[in-house]
C-alpha positions, 0 to 999 in steps of 0.5 A, a space after each residue: 732722279 734718285 731722290 725722285 725714285 726714292 720718293 715714289 718708292 716711299 709713296 708705294 710703301 705708304 700706300 701699301 701700308 694704308 691698304 693693308 691696315 684698311 683691309 685689316 680694320 675692315 676684316 676685324 669689323 666684319 669679324 666682330 659683326 659676324 661674332 655678334 651675329 652668331 652669338 645672337 643667333 645662338 641665343 635665339 636658338 637657345 630660347 627656341 629650344 627652351 620653349 620647345 623643351 618646356 612645351 614637350 615637358 608640359 605635353 607629357 604631363 597633360 597626356 599622363 592625366 588623360 586616357 593615354 591609350 588613345 594617344 597619338 604616339 607618333 606626334 610625341 616621338 617626333 617632338 623628341 626627334 626634333 629636339 635631338 636634332 636641335 641639340 645636335 645642331 647646337 653641338 656642331 655650331 658651338 662645340 660639345 663642351 660649350 657650357 650653354 650647350 651642356 645645360 640645354 642637353 641636360 634639360 633635354 635628357 630629363 625630358 627624354 627620361 620623362 618621355 621614356 617613362 610615359 612610353 614604358 607605361 603606355 607599353 605596359 598598359 595599352 595593347 595597341 602600343 608595341 614599340 621597341 624601346 632602346 636606351 643608348 648610353 654614349 660618351 663624347 670624352 676621348 680616351 685611349 680605348 676609343 669609346 667616344 668614337 665607338 659611341 659616335 658610330 653606334 649613334 649613327 647606326 641607331 639613327 639609321 635603324 630608326 629611320 628604317 623602322 620609325 614605327 617600330 623603334 623609339 630610341 632615347 640617348 643619354 650622355 653617360 658623363 652627365 652629372 645629374 641625379 636622375 640620369 645617375 639613378 637610371 644608370 644604377 637601375 640598369 647597371 650601366 658601367 660603360 659606353 657605348 651601351 644599349 638597353 633593348 626592351 629592358 635588357 642590357 648589352 654593353 659595348 658596340 653593336 652592329 646594325 645587324 646585331 641590333 636588328 637580331 636583338 629587336 627581332 626585326 630581321 624576321 619581319 
């Protein structure tokens, strides 16, 4: 009887071991399959973003060679917002420090600069363009002063402000830590030294600004 019990007990352990190993192998297989899927999905997202970025870039070039005062500005700015949302989605799925995401974001920021230059020229040359232009410089790098958290909150507030006044505001966001000569030149022109910083209609305002403060600076509270 004792030997029989030991045999049964051994059988249970072996069965449990086999089940455990099977679950582990199945889990590993599913994990690898999911990893391959997400990598493949990310690659597709990257390719779609490259196409969209290039498309907007070429569109800007073409517009610059036409009578741009008759331009449908809403379409151009919607493209920019759409690109920004795609970049944010990649940052969430892959991480803000992912090398591939950083490359895509750098390209996006260059497209933003070109779009901003076009909008600035439109505003100077065309009486029908009266958009308020905001350049927002932020940081994702953590520091003891909490500038990354202030930048994040400032970004949320500016997004909310844009959705409240989509026809009155155009916002261009730049990572102050991006190592790019075009962005460095932009920072030098406006003397940007820290994040968060906003430049509202060519005037620089360093440090965090509340929604109410930005509305006052834009003159929207009087409308």
